[in-house]
C-alpha positions as CSV (number, residue, x, y, z in Angstrom):
1,M,-0.3,-0.2,0.3
2,I,1.2,3.0,-0.8
3,E,1.5,5.7,2.1
4,P,-0.6,9.6,1.3
5,H,1.8,11.9,-0.1
6,P,2.2,14.5,2.6
7,A,0.2,17.6,0.5
8,R,-2.0,15.9,-0.8
9,E,-4.4,17.9,1.7
10,H,-3.6,20.1,-1.0
11,L,-4.5,18.7,-4.1
12,V,-8.0,18.1,-5.8
13,L,-9.2,15.4,-8.2
14,A,-11.5,16.9,-11.1
15,L,-13.4,13.7,-11.9
16,D,-14.7,15.2,-15.3
17,V,-16.0,11.6,-15.9
18,D,-19.9,10.8,-16.6
19,S,-19.7,7.1,-14.8
20,L,-19.6,7.4,-11.1
21,D,-17.9,3.6,-12.1
22,D,-15.1,5.4,-13.4
23,A,-14.9,8.1,-11.0
24,L,-14.7,6.1,-8.2
25,A,-11.8,3.8,-10.1
26,L,-10.2,7.6,-10.5
27,V,-9.8,7.6,-7.3
28,R,-9.1,5.1,-6.2
29,R,-6.2,4.4,-8.3
30,L,-5.2,8.3,-7.3
31,R,-5.9,9.1,-3.5
32,P,-2.6,8.2,-2.1
33,W,-1.6,11.6,-3.7
34,F,-5.1,13.9,-3.7
35,G,-7.1,14.3,-0.5
36,V,-10.0,16.1,-1.9
37,A,-12.2,15.3,-4.9
38,K,-13.6,17.8,-7.3
39,V,-17.3,16.6,-8.1
40,G,-18.1,19.3,-11.3
41,L,-21.3,20.2,-13.6
42,Q,-20.6,16.7,-15.3
43,L,-20.5,14.3,-12.8
44,F,-23.3,16.0,-10.7
45,S,-25.4,16.2,-13.9
46,A,-25.2,11.9,-14.5
47,A,-24.8,10.5,-10.8
48,G,-26.9,13.4,-8.8
49,P,-25.7,13.9,-5.1
50,D,-25.2,9.4,-5.4
51,A,-21.1,11.2,-6.8
52,I,-21.0,13.2,-3.4
53,A,-22.0,10.3,-1.1
54,A,-19.9,7.9,-2.9
55,V,-16.6,10.2,-3.3
56,R,-16.7,10.6,0.7
57,D,-17.7,6.9,1.8
58,E,-13.5,6.1,0.2
59,G,-12.3,8.5,3.1
60,L,-12.0,12.4,0.0
61,D,-13.6,15.5,0.8
62,V,-15.6,16.9,-1.5
63,F,-15.7,20.0,-3.2
64,A,-18.8,20.0,-5.1
65,D,-17.8,23.0,-8.2
66,L,-21.2,23.4,-9.3
67,K,-20.7,27.0,-9.7
68,L,-23.8,28.3,-7.9
69,H,-25.9,31.9,-9.9
70,D,-29.6,32.7,-9.5
71,I,-31.8,34.5,-7.2
72,P,-30.6,34.6,-3.6
73,T,-34.2,32.5,-3.0
74,T,-32.8,29.6,-5.1
75,V,-29.3,29.9,-4.4
76,G,-29.6,29.3,-1.6
77,R,-31.8,26.9,-0.7
78,A,-29.6,24.6,-3.4
79,A,-26.7,25.5,-1.4
80,T,-28.9,24.4,1.7
81,V,-29.1,20.9,0.2
82,M,-26.1,20.7,-0.7
83,G,-24.6,21.3,2.3
84,R,-26.4,18.6,3.8
85,T,-24.5,15.9,1.2
86,G,-21.3,16.7,3.6
87,A,-19.9,18.5,0.7
88,R,-16.6,20.2,2.4
89,Y,-16.3,22.6,-0.2
90,L,-19.0,24.7,-2.9
91,T,-18.9,27.2,-5.3
92,T,-20.5,29.7,-6.7
93,H,-20.3,32.5,-8.5
94,A,-19.4,36.2,-7.1
95,A,-20.5,37.9,-10.5
96,G,-23.6,37.2,-8.7
97,G,-23.7,39.4,-6.4
98,V,-23.5,40.0,-2.5
99,V,-26.8,39.1,-1.8
100,M,-26.6,36.2,-3.7
101,V,-23.2,35.0,-2.5
102,R,-24.3,35.5,1.0
103,A,-27.2,33.6,0.4
104,A,-24.5,30.4,-0.9
105,V,-22.7,31.3,2.2
106,D,-25.6,30.7,4.9
107,G,-27.5,28.2,2.7
108,F,-24.5,25.5,3.1
109,E,-23.8,26.2,6.2
110,H,-27.2,25.9,7.2
111,G,-27.6,22.6,5.7
112,A,-24.3,21.5,7.3
113,A,-25.8,21.8,10.2
114,M,-28.7,20.3,9.5
115,A,-27.2,17.1,9.0
116,G,-23.8,17.1,11.7
117,H,-21.4,17.6,9.4
118,P,-18.4,19.7,10.0
119,S,-19.4,23.7,9.2
120,P,-18.0,23.9,5.0
121,T,-16.3,26.4,2.6
122,T,-18.5,28.6,0.6
123,L,-15.8,29.0,-2.6
124,A,-17.1,32.8,-4.2
125,V,-15.5,31.9,-8.3
126,T,-14.3,35.1,-9.9
127,V,-12.6,35.2,-12.9
128,L,-12.9,31.6,-14.8
129,T,-9.4,30.4,-16.0
130,S,-10.8,30.3,-19.6
131,D,-11.4,33.5,-19.6
132,P,-8.6,35.9,-21.0
133,D,-9.9,39.4,-21.3
134,S,-11.2,40.5,-17.7
135,G,-9.0,42.3,-16.5
136,P,-7.8,42.3,-12.4
137,E,-10.2,45.6,-12.0
138,V,-12.9,43.2,-12.2
139,L,-10.9,40.1,-10.4
140,A,-10.4,43.1,-7.6
141,Q,-14.6,43.9,-7.3
142,R,-15.1,40.1,-7.1
143,V,-12.8,39.4,-4.4
144,A,-14.3,42.4,-2.4
145,A,-18.5,41.0,-3.2
146,A,-16.9,38.0,-1.8
147,V,-16.0,39.3,1.4
148,A,-18.2,41.9,1.7
149,A,-20.6,39.2,1.5
150,G,-18.1,36.8,4.6
151,A,-17.1,34.4,1.6
152,P,-14.8,32.2,3.9
153,G,-12.9,31.5,0.3
154,L,-12.0,32.1,-2.8
155,V,-11.8,29.8,-6.8
156,C,-9.1,32.5,-8.8
157,S,-6.4,31.2,-11.3
158,A,-2.9,30.7,-10.2
159,P,-2.0,33.9,-12.4
160,D,-4.1,36.0,-10.0
161,A,-3.8,34.2,-6.6
162,A,-1.1,37.1,-5.5
163,R,-3.4,40.2,-6.0
164,A,-6.4,37.9,-4.6
165,R,-4.6,37.5,-1.6
166,A,-4.1,41.2,-0.9
167,G,-7.7,41.8,-1.2
168,F,-8.8,38.8,1.5
169,A,-6.1,38.0,3.5
170,D,-7.6,34.9,4.9
171,A,-9.3,33.4,2.2
172,T,-9.2,29.9,1.6
173,I,-7.6,29.7,-2.2
174,L,-8.7,27.3,-4.5
175,C,-7.0,27.6,-8.1
176,P,-7.8,25.3,-11.2
177,G,-5.7,25.3,-14.6
178,I,-3.0,23.5,-13.4
179,R,-0.5,21.9,-15.9
180,P,2.3,19.4,-14.9
181,A,5.4,19.9,-17.1
182,G,4.9,18.8,-20.1
183,S,0.8,19.3,-20.5
184,P,-1.2,21.7,-22.8
185,A,-3.2,24.2,-22.0
186,D,-6.4,22.5,-23.4
187,D,-9.7,25.8,-23.4
188,Q,-8.0,27.3,-20.3
189,A,-6.4,30.8,-20.5
190,R,-4.8,31.3,-17.0
191,V,-2.4,28.3,-16.3
192,A,-0.3,27.8,-13.8
193,G,2.2,24.9,-13.0
194,P,1.7,23.1,-9.5
195,G,5.2,24.4,-7.8
196,E,4.2,27.8,-9.5
197,A,0.7,27.8,-7.9
198,A,2.0,27.1,-4.9
199,A,3.9,29.5,-4.1
200,A,1.8,31.7,-5.1
201,G,-0.3,31.7,-2.3
202,A,-2.9,28.7,-3.3
203,D,-4.5,26.2,-0.9
204,L,-6.0,24.4,-2.7
205,L,-4.6,22.7,-6.7
206,V,-6.9,21.3,-9.1
207,L,-5.6,18.9,-11.5
208,G,-6.9,17.1,-14.1
209,R,-6.5,16.0,-17.4
210,G,-2.4,16.5,-16.8
211,V,-2.9,13.6,-14.3
212,T,-5.6,11.8,-15.3
213,H,-4.9,11.5,-19.2
214,A,-1.0,10.9,-18.7
215,V,0.6,8.2,-19.8
216,A,1.5,6.9,-16.5
217,P,-1.2,8.9,-13.9
218,E,0.9,7.5,-10.8
219,V,3.8,9.0,-11.6
220,T,2.5,12.1,-12.3
221,A,0.5,13.0,-9.3
222,A,3.7,11.3,-7.0
223,A,5.6,14.1,-8.9
224,V,3.2,16.6,-8.6
225,A,2.7,16.3,-5.1
226,D,6.1,16.3,-4.4
227,E,6.4,19.5,-6.3
228,V,4.0,21.3,-4.3
229,A,5.4,20.0,-1.3
230,A,9.2,21.8,-2.4
231,A,7.1,24.9,-3.3
232,L,5.1,25.2,0.6
233,A,8.5,24.1,2.3
234,R,10.6,27.2,-0.1
235,L,7.5,29.6,1.6
236,G,7.4,28.6,4.8
237,P,4.7,29.9,7.5
238,R,2.5,32.1,5.0
239,S,1.9,34.8,7.7
240,T,6.2,35.9,7.4
241,H,5.7,36.8,3.8
242,P,3.7,40.0,3.1
243,S,2.7,40.2,-0.8
244,G,3.1,43.6,-1.2
245,V,1.2,43.5,-3.9
246,E,-1.6,46.2,-4.8
247,M,-5.0,45.6,-6.0
248,P,-7.0,48.3,-7.7
249,G,-9.2,50.4,-5.9
250,G,-6.7,50.8,-2.9
251,A,-7.1,47.6,-1.2
252,G,-3.8,48.1,0.1
253,R,-1.0,45.3,1.3
254,A,-1.9,42.2,3.3
255,A,-0.1,39.4,4.9
256,L,-0.2,35.8,2.9
257,G,-3.0,34.9,5.1
């Protein structure tokens, strides 16, 4: 049996498949290097909440990447349902505004409490990694909305992570679009390598095709985990590394959470 890697709690395995059996096969194959699994729209559309329960039964935390974006009442009710599933993370679009994001935060926490689960983390999506055009002012506006809504976390690209951290020092930052060395960018415009993302301040790094479609997924996963562990060791305690990045609008300096 392969021992769990020390960096696995920072690594999220994207289960971008439309079969629960295929998803669980990936989890069982790669869990020594991944402590969290992403259940996104594709798998959730195929298997629904059963996907979350099945992944949790395998011992991984679940990142429910559903990007809720609707009227606040609908978002709040959907987030409450998701909280009852035991998912640890849930996404909602910061572009939906403060009231909508707050509804997601409250609903997700309420649902988890109703079911006796630990307090979960709502992640406000700032700028999609497939968006090549949105500038720093858009990131600043969406980070500000997340802060005002009380969202404990953010989703942003690794190139945006330091700037996002400057606007929200204590955020849990999740970065998609992570590509191991030699992997194609595919449909992503804002990408980075695993070590680069960790050094930029990402708490959670999402990897999918770069690992699952690799010739030797286990070898690639192990290399990614080693790279992230080395980057985190070089970084040291985050509180000792001020970012010094200015957010548009004068948010000023902030410690790296």
